[in-house]
C-alpha positions as CSV (number, residue, x, y, z in Angstrom):
1,M,13.3,26.4,0.3
2,L,9.5,26.0,0.2
3,K,7.6,29.3,-0.3
4,Y,4.2,29.7,1.2
5,I,1.4,32.1,1.8
6,I,-1.3,32.4,4.5
7,I,-4.9,33.1,3.6
8,D,-7.0,33.8,6.7
9,D,-9.2,36.7,7.9
10,E,-8.0,36.3,11.5
11,P,-4.7,38.0,12.4
12,L,-4.1,35.7,15.3
13,A,-4.1,32.7,12.9
14,H,-1.4,34.4,10.9
15,E,0.7,34.9,14.0
16,I,0.4,31.3,15.1
17,I,1.3,29.9,11.7
18,E,4.2,32.3,11.3
19,E,5.6,31.4,14.7
20,F,5.4,27.7,14.1
21,C,6.8,27.9,10.5
22,G,9.6,30.2,11.8
23,M,10.9,27.1,13.6
24,L,11.2,25.2,10.3
25,P,14.4,26.0,8.3
26,H,13.1,25.0,4.9
27,V,10.0,27.2,4.6
28,Q,9.7,30.9,3.8
29,L,6.6,33.1,4.1
30,E,5.9,35.2,1.0
31,K,2.6,36.9,1.7
32,N,-0.1,37.4,4.3
33,C,-3.5,37.5,2.7
34,Y,-6.6,38.3,4.7
35,N,-9.2,37.4,2.2
36,A,-9.5,35.2,-0.9
37,M,-9.6,38.1,-3.4
38,E,-6.2,39.4,-2.1
39,A,-4.8,35.9,-2.5
40,M,-6.2,35.5,-6.0
41,Q,-4.5,38.7,-7.1
42,Y,-1.2,37.6,-5.5
43,L,-1.2,34.1,-7.1
44,N,-2.0,35.5,-10.5
45,E,1.4,37.3,-10.4
46,N,3.5,35.0,-8.2
47,K,4.2,31.3,-7.6
48,V,4.4,29.6,-4.3
49,D,4.9,26.0,-3.3
50,F,2.0,25.8,-0.8
51,M,-0.6,27.8,1.1
52,F,-2.4,27.7,4.4
53,L,-6.1,28.3,3.6
54,D,-8.9,29.1,6.0
55,I,-12.5,28.1,5.0
56,N,-14.8,30.5,6.8
57,M,-13.9,33.9,5.2
58,P,-16.1,36.8,4.1
59,K,-17.2,37.2,0.5
60,L,-15.6,34.0,-0.9
61,R,-15.2,30.8,1.1
62,G,-11.8,29.2,1.1
63,L,-12.8,26.0,-0.7
64,D,-14.8,28.0,-3.3
65,F,-11.7,30.1,-3.8
66,L,-9.7,26.9,-4.3
67,K,-12.1,25.7,-7.0
68,T,-11.4,28.9,-9.0
69,L,-7.7,28.1,-9.3
70,T,-6.7,26.2,-12.4
71,N,-3.2,25.3,-11.1
72,P,-3.4,25.8,-7.3
73,P,-0.3,25.4,-5.1
74,K,-0.3,22.6,-2.5
75,T,-3.0,23.4,0.1
76,I,-3.1,22.9,3.8
77,V,-6.6,23.7,5.1
78,T,-6.7,25.3,8.5
79,T,-10.2,25.6,10.0
80,A,-12.3,25.2,13.1
81,Y,-15.0,23.3,11.1
82,K,-14.4,19.5,10.6
83,E,-17.5,19.0,8.6
84,H,-15.9,20.3,5.4
85,A,-13.0,17.8,5.4
86,L,-14.5,15.5,2.8
87,E,-15.0,18.4,0.4
88,G,-11.5,19.5,1.0
89,F,-9.9,16.2,0.2
90,E,-12.1,15.9,-2.9
91,L,-10.2,19.1,-4.0
92,N,-6.9,17.3,-3.4
93,V,-5.8,19.3,-0.4
94,V,-2.5,18.0,1.1
95,D,-3.9,18.1,4.7
96,Y,-6.9,19.4,6.7
97,I,-6.0,20.5,10.2
98,L,-8.4,21.7,12.9
99,K,-7.9,24.9,14.9
100,P,-6.4,25.1,17.5
101,F,-3.6,22.9,16.2
102,S,-0.2,22.1,17.8
103,F,3.2,22.6,16.4
104,D,3.5,18.8,15.8
105,R,0.4,18.8,13.8
106,L,1.5,21.6,11.6
107,V,4.9,19.9,11.0
108,K,3.2,16.8,9.8
109,A,1.1,18.8,7.3
110,V,4.2,20.7,6.0
111,N,6.1,17.4,5.8
112,K,3.4,16.1,3.4
113,V,4.1,19.1,1.2
114,S,7.8,18.4,1.4
115,E,7.4,14.7,0.6
116,S,5.1,15.4,-2.3
117,Q,7.8,17.6,-3.9
118,T,10.5,14.9,-3.3
119,T,12.5,17.0,-0.8
120,K,13.8,15.7,2.5
121,T,11.6,15.5,5.6
122,I,11.4,18.9,7.3
123,I,12.7,19.4,10.9
124,K,13.9,15.9,11.5
125,E,17.2,16.6,9.8
126,V,18.9,19.2,7.7
127,E,21.5,17.6,5.4
128,S,24.2,19.3,3.4
129,S,25.6,17.4,0.4
130,R,29.1,18.1,1.7
131,E,28.7,18.1,5.4
132,P,26.4,15.6,7.2
133,S,25.2,18.1,9.8
134,K,21.8,17.4,11.4
135,R,20.0,20.1,13.2
136,I,16.6,20.7,14.8
137,F,14.9,23.7,16.4
138,V,13.6,23.3,20.0
139,K,11.6,25.8,22.1
140,G,12.9,26.7,25.5
141,D,12.9,29.8,27.7
142,K,10.7,31.7,25.2
143,K,13.5,31.2,22.6
144,H,14.0,28.8,19.7
145,H,17.3,27.1,20.0
146,Q,18.9,25.5,17.0
147,I,20.5,22.2,18.1
148,D,23.2,20.3,16.3
149,L,22.4,16.7,16.9
150,N,26.1,15.9,16.8
151,D,26.3,17.7,20.1
152,L,23.4,16.0,21.7
153,L,24.3,13.4,24.3
154,Y,21.0,12.3,25.7
155,I,17.4,13.5,26.6
156,E,15.7,13.1,29.9
157,A,11.9,13.4,30.6
158,F,11.1,16.3,33.0
159,G,7.3,16.1,33.6
160,N,5.7,17.7,30.5
161,Y,9.1,19.1,29.5
162,T,12.4,17.5,28.6
163,K,16.0,18.2,29.4
164,M,18.4,18.1,26.5
165,F,22.0,17.4,27.6
166,L,24.5,18.7,25.0
167,K,28.3,18.7,25.1
168,E,28.5,22.2,26.6
169,E,25.0,23.0,28.0
170,M,21.6,21.7,29.1
171,I,18.4,23.1,27.7
172,V,14.8,22.5,29.1
173,T,12.4,22.3,26.2
174,H,8.6,22.6,26.0
175,E,7.9,19.1,24.6
176,K,7.3,15.7,26.1
177,I,10.0,13.0,25.6
178,S,7.6,11.1,23.3
179,H,7.8,14.0,20.8
180,Y,11.6,13.5,20.5
181,D,11.4,9.7,20.5
182,E,9.4,9.9,17.3
183,M,11.4,12.7,15.8
184,L,14.9,11.2,16.4
185,S,14.3,7.5,16.0
186,A,15.8,7.5,12.5
187,S,18.7,9.8,13.4
188,G,20.9,7.6,15.6
189,F,19.0,7.9,18.9
190,L,17.5,5.2,21.0
191,R,14.9,5.1,23.7
192,V,16.5,3.1,26.6
193,H,14.1,4.0,29.4
194,K,10.7,5.6,29.7
195,S,12.5,8.7,30.8
196,F,15.7,8.6,28.6
197,I,16.8,8.7,25.0
198,V,20.5,8.4,24.2
199,A,22.7,9.2,21.2
200,I,24.0,5.7,20.2
201,D,27.4,7.0,18.9
202,K,28.0,8.8,22.3
203,I,27.7,5.6,24.4
204,K,31.0,5.0,26.1
205,L,30.1,1.7,27.7
206,I,27.1,-0.5,28.7
207,E,27.4,-1.8,32.3
208,G,24.6,-4.0,33.6
209,N,21.5,-1.8,33.7
210,R,23.4,1.4,33.0
211,I,24.7,3.3,30.0
212,I,27.7,5.6,30.4
213,I,27.9,8.7,28.2
214,D,30.8,11.0,29.1
215,K,30.4,11.4,32.9
216,H,26.7,10.7,32.9
217,K,25.0,7.4,34.0
218,I,21.7,6.6,32.3
219,P,19.5,3.8,33.5
220,V,18.2,1.1,31.2
221,G,14.5,0.2,31.5
222,Q,13.5,-3.5,31.8
223,T,11.3,-3.3,28.7
224,Y,14.1,-1.7,26.6
225,K,16.8,-4.3,27.3
226,S,16.3,-6.2,24.1
227,K,17.0,-3.0,22.1
228,I,20.2,-2.5,24.0
229,N,21.2,-6.1,23.4
230,R,20.9,-5.6,19.6
231,L,23.6,-2.9,19.7
232,Y,26.3,-5.4,20.5
233,N,24.8,-8.7,19.3
234,S,24.1,-7.6,15.8
């Protein structure tokens, strides 16, 4: 579990970061700090793995605060000001993300923290040493659903949303199909059409330009045929 704190004078920034991080199973919020002095006091007495740090704060700027720390935790700078990026990276921050940022962008930043500490990539898969269960969190209907990838049959594009077809249900999620294409490419899933991603181990048969999964028929796009051919010609 990666422990983190948020240092920002804006309550809304705390809410957004907490909501996004609440979807990641390997991070845990330890403290909300609304100025650098509060954070300094907390870090003198406690240890965390990383922190979200705003730059423009009263009394002590975020980067000036970072300079005062002799052994700072990994730092993700969150700010509306891109002009301080060079100074931030000179202070060895892990990432520098501009407000307003998306969930995807925050995940990439947190993954850098994870990778730097030789842990597994966050959100793409959650592995147990005994049980190879892979899970992700998806947002749909104002809820965050935890999906076991072993139950996922295929994904279909639905405008700016996607439909996730599971063994027992279908969930409409608030992400485009390209988001899942990148996330699941290394987890046994294959893009077979501009509008479809399938679980390779759930394919019952391939018939012409169709893939059969359970009772579902999924079309194969012309530009994706070579990928399909590799499945049975390898």
